[in-house]
C-alpha positions, 0 to 999 in steps of 0.5 A, spaced: 515 201 842 517 194 845 512 193 851 516 192 857 521 198 856 523 204 860 519 210 859 520 214 853 522 220 856 527 217 861 530 212 856 531 215 849 533 222 851 539 220 855 541 214 850 542 219 844 542 226 844 542 229 837 545 236 839 551 232 842 552 229 835 552 235 831 559 238 828 560 244 831 564 248 825 560 252 820 559 249 813 565 251 809 565 252 801 570 246 800 564 241 803 559 245 798 563 244 792 564 237 794 557 236 792 558 239 785 565 234 784 561 229 780 559 233 775 565 237 773 564 236 766 557 239 766 560 245 770 566 246 765 561 246 759 556 251 763 562 255 764 564 255 757 556 257 755 557 263 760 563 266 757 560 265 750 554 269 752 558 274 756 562 276 750 556 276 745 552 280 750 558 286 749 556 286 742 549 290 742 552 296 746 559 296 741 555 295 735 550 301 737 557 305 738 558 303 730 551 305 728 551 312 732 559 314 730 560 311 723 554 308 720 549 314 721 554 320 720 557 317 714 550 315 711 553 308 710 546 304 710 550 297 708 554 298 715 548 300 718 545 293 716 551 289 718 551 292 725 543 291 726 544 284 723 550 282 727 546 285 733 540 280 731 545 274 730 548 275 737 542 275 740 539 269 737 546 265 738 546 267 745 539 265 746 541 258 743 547 257 748 542 260 754 537 254 752 543 249 753 546 252 759 539 252 762 539 244 761 546 243 763 544 247 770 538 244 771 541 237 770 547 238 775 542 242 780 537 236 780 542 231 780 545 234 786 538 234 790 537 227 788 544 225 791 543 229 797 536 226 798 539 219 797 545 220 802 541 223 807 536 218 807 541 212 806 545 215 812 538 215 816 537 208 815 544 206 818 542 211 824 541 207 831 534 205 833 535 210 839 536 216 834 529 215 832 526 214 838 529 221 841 527 225 835 520 227 832 518 224 826 516 230 823 523 233 824 526 228 821 521 229 815 522 236 815 530 235 814 529 230 809 524 233 805 523 241 806 530 242 808 533 239 801 528 242 797 530 249 800 537 249 798 534 247 791 534 254 788 542 255 790 544 249 787 540 249 781 540 257 779 544 261 784 551 257 783 550 258 775 548 266 777 554 267 781 559 265 775 554 268 770 555 275 773 562 274 775 564 273 767 559 279 765 562 284 770 569 282 768 568 282 760 564 289 761 570 292 765 575 290 759 570 294 755 568 300 759 576 301 760 577 300 753 572 306 751 574 311 756 578 310 762 575 316 766 568 314 765 570 307 767 574 310 774 567 314 776 563 308 774 567 303 779 566 308 785 559 306 787 561 299 787 564 298 794 558 302 797 554 296 794 558 291 797 560 293 804 554 292 807 553 285 805 556 281 811 552 284 816 546 283 812 548 276 811 549 275 818 542 277 820 539 273 814 543 267 817 541 267 824 533 269 822 533 263 817 536 258 822 530 260 827 525 259 821 527 252 820 527 250 827 520 253 827 518 249 821 521 242 825 516 244 830 510 245 826 512 238 822 512 234 828 505 237 830 502 235 824 506 228 823 503 227 830 496 229 829 495 227 822 497 220 823 492 214 823 493 213 831 494 221 832 487 223 829 484 217 833 487 220 839 485 227 838 478 225 836 477 220 842 479 226 847 475 231 843 481 236 842 480 239 835 480 246 838 486 245 842 490 242 836 487 248 832 490 253 837 496 249 838 498 249 830 495 256 830 500 259 835 506 255 831 504 258 824 503 265 827 510 264 830 513 262 823 509 267 820 512 273 824 519 270 823 518 269 815 516 276 815 523 278 819 527 274 814 523 278 808 525 284 811 532 283 812 536 287 808 530 290 804 533 297 806 540 295 803 537 293 797 533 299 796 539 303 796 542 298 791 536 300 786 538 307 787 545 307 786 543 303 779 540 309 777 545 314 780 551 311 776 548 312 769 546 319 772 553 321 774 556 318 767 551 322 763 553 328 767 561 327 767 560 324 760 556 330 757 561 335 760 567 331 756 563 331 750 562 338 750 569 340 752 574 334 750 571 331 744 568 324 747 563 322 742 556 321 743 556 314 741 562 312 746 557 316 751 551 312 749 555 305 749 558 306 755 551 308 759 548 301 756 554 297 758 553 300 765 547 296 766 551 290 765 556 292 770 551 294 776 546 289 775 550 283 776 553 287 782 547 288 785 545 281 783 551 278 786 549 282 793 542 279 793 545 272 791 550 273 797 544 274 802 540 268 799 547 263 799 548 265 806 541 264 808 541 257 804 548 256 809 543 255 815 539 250 811 545 246 809 548 246 816 542 243 818 543 237 813 550 236 814 548 236 822 544 230 820 550 227 815 555 228 821 551 224 826 554 217 828 552 211 824 551 204 827 559 202 827 561 195 826 568 192 828 573 193 823 574 185 824 567 184 824 565 177 820 560 176 815 556 170 818 553 166 812 550 160 815 548 158 822 545 153 826 541 158 830 544 156 837 544 162 841 547 164 848 547 170 853 553 169 857 552 174 864 549 180 859 548 186 863 545 192 859 542 198 863 539 204 859 543 210 860 540 215 866 536 210 868 536 203 872 532 199 867 535 194 863 537 187 864 543 184 869 548 178 869 543 175 864 545 168 862 541 163 858 541 159 851 537 157 846 539 150 842 538 149 835 530 148 834 528 150 841 523 154 843 525 159 849 520 163 852 521 170 857 516 172 861 515 177 867 511 183 869 511 189 865 518 193 865 522 187 867 526 187 861 523 182 857 523 186 850 530 189 852 532 181 851 529 181 844 532 188 842 539 186 844 539 179 840 539 183 833 544 188 835 539 194 836 543 195 842 549 192 844 550 190 852 554 194 857 558 187 859 557 180 858 557 177 851 551 174 846 553 169 841 550 165 835 554 159 834 559 160 839 561 167 835 560 173 839 555 177 835 559 184 836 564 180 832 559 179 826 556 185 822 550 187 824 547 186 817 549 179 817 546 178 824 539 181 822 539 177 816 539 170 820 533 173 825 526 174 823 522 178 828 514 179 829 512 184 834 506 186 837 505 192 833 506 190 826 508 195 821 505 195 814 507 199 808 501 203 805 502 199 799 499 192 796 499 186 800 504 183 795 509 189 796 509 188 803 510 181 802 516 182 797 519 186 802 522 180 805 524 177 799 523 181 792 525 175 788 520 170 791 516 166 786 508 167 786 507 160 789 512 161 794 508 167 796 502 163 796 505 157 800 507 162 806 500 165 806 497 159 807 502 157 812 500 163 816 493 162 815 492 168 811 491 166 804 484 164 804 482 171 807 487 175 801 483 170 796 477 173 798 478 180 797 476 183 790 483 185 789 487 179 792 494 180 793 494 187 790 489 190 795 492 196 798 492 195 806 492 202 808 496 207 812 500 202 817 495 196 815 489 199 818 485 196 813 486 190 816 484 187 823 490 186 828 490 178 827 490 179 819 496 184 820 499 179 825 498 173 820 501 177 814 507 179 818 508 172 819 508 170 812 513 175 811 517 172 816 516 165 813 519 168 806 525 171 809 526 164 812 530 166 818 534 161 822 532 165 829 525 167 830 523 173 835 516 173 837 515 179 841 508 179 845 506 177 838 499 175 841 498 180 847 493 185 843 488 179 840 482 177 842 481 169 843 479 167 836 484 171 833 489 168 838 487 161 836 488 163 828 495 166 830 497 160 834 496 155 828 500 160 824 506 159 829 506 152 828 509 152 821 513 159 823 517 156 829 518 149 825 526 148 825 527 155 828 530 157 834 525 161 837 525 166 843 518 168 845 517 174 849 510 173 852 505 176 856 499 171 855 502 165 858 497 160 854 502 161 848 508 158 851 506 152 855 509 148 850 516 152 850 522 147 851 524 152 857 521 158 860 525 164 864 522 168 869 525 175 869 524 180 875 527 187 875 532 185 869 534 178 872 532 171 871 529 168 878 526 162 875 527 157 869 524 150 867 518 148 863 511 150 864 509 144 869 516 144 873 515 152 874 507 151 876 509 145 881 515 150 884 509 155 886 514 161 885 513 167 881 511 163 874 505 160 878 503 167 881 503 170 874 500 164 871 494 164 876 493 172 875 494 171 867 488 165 867 483 169 872 
């Protein structure tokens, strides 16, 4: 959070409400099928493989008929050898095709998961800042990671299973009707009893799965908050380990009960299907036996028919189970698409790309108020000429950091205009505005990676000499060189292996590598001790050289040399001038200065 901003619970929740951004309709099959569209050729091959294995699967029962009704009664050993050989050959060929089909299925499924992961993360990178401030990190991580992984089995196995079972049913129906129409008609009687209860069972599974995913969001949010470096320090410093254990147990217990309910949904239905799978062949044996005794149906036909029933009922029961899995997965897909359907940051269709800038910045009667509050800035006008250093000072909550957020278009003003080189920044793409701005914040963020990797984040193609020169200018090179692993040193989570001053100087080196024309320093030294502040001040000299600099300052000692100082109270400018001019005026700045130096 930028210092001086309105309270989180007042500001962010009203600025971005994810619930209002959700698509209100259910996920449809056309949208899901769009995930498979890039892999249509692989899908065609999978379909061919499934059709081939389905046809080959008919051979053993039909060859059994030949063995029982022809080879054995006629004592034809050569026919017996041929039938058995064809059985083995069909199994071998079917197995080889199945291996290739398995590869294709895995390739398509994992590719879709990769694409879905990438789409979701890329979309979130383009979401407005207010979304991240109003949504718990644990919830976001749960959707990006666990929700996508939860649909893995649907796209890698379930869709292939549906096609496989449908083709097996179709080919088996042709075979059983060819063998005996009367027995085939009887075998179809039980199928509606397997299919009809699917809708209510699926509906219950859908609702239950939505509740479990929501509870998982809560668990991941609690885990993220308490197991981060800052979170665990807070837990330990207030001795709240027992409280957090109880809180997590209650969440885990609620989730356990929900998961048990999910596991039990449809269990009686699946039990009934299992009974029908046995009842079907029993009915066929009864009718088939009567036909064999009284109407000349051969034993081979009867045995072959019962064998084929397994290829009819097992896929039907499998499809019933798959339908429940798919309906369950739809609840997760809906959560993923909820995020994908949220509005990203949008540029005007006529927005231009700002390739070069002199660094001239102007705020012209700018007003911005956080929705649902009276906090923000009003009728703000000031300018920064190229190469100038302008400072913004004032009490906490006055609106200083709001200004620092408006310039790089983290928020857009409600009225008025902010311009760079006399061009309204609303008419410039956000990307190009931000490409010319470097920001050093009070709370520096570093990735859990090497020092070099954190520096490369500014400019991947920079040379080793450029990295070293930037670090020398930021007064951090000697420290890095003293480390056993030098620039390959891992900085730890959020850079916690480094001191506050070291993190700040590394952040400054990173901004130097970016080489922006406009620089924002948002309370960059407010949390440092005197020694570290002196080191940072020395590092700021080359950082600000030749750049237009906006300094949001808490410590007034850091901005005495500013070309112009603006004093803000309640979101409005109340004084402006140089350090000496404002001290002589004896107004708000003088009071702040005396309080700051006491």
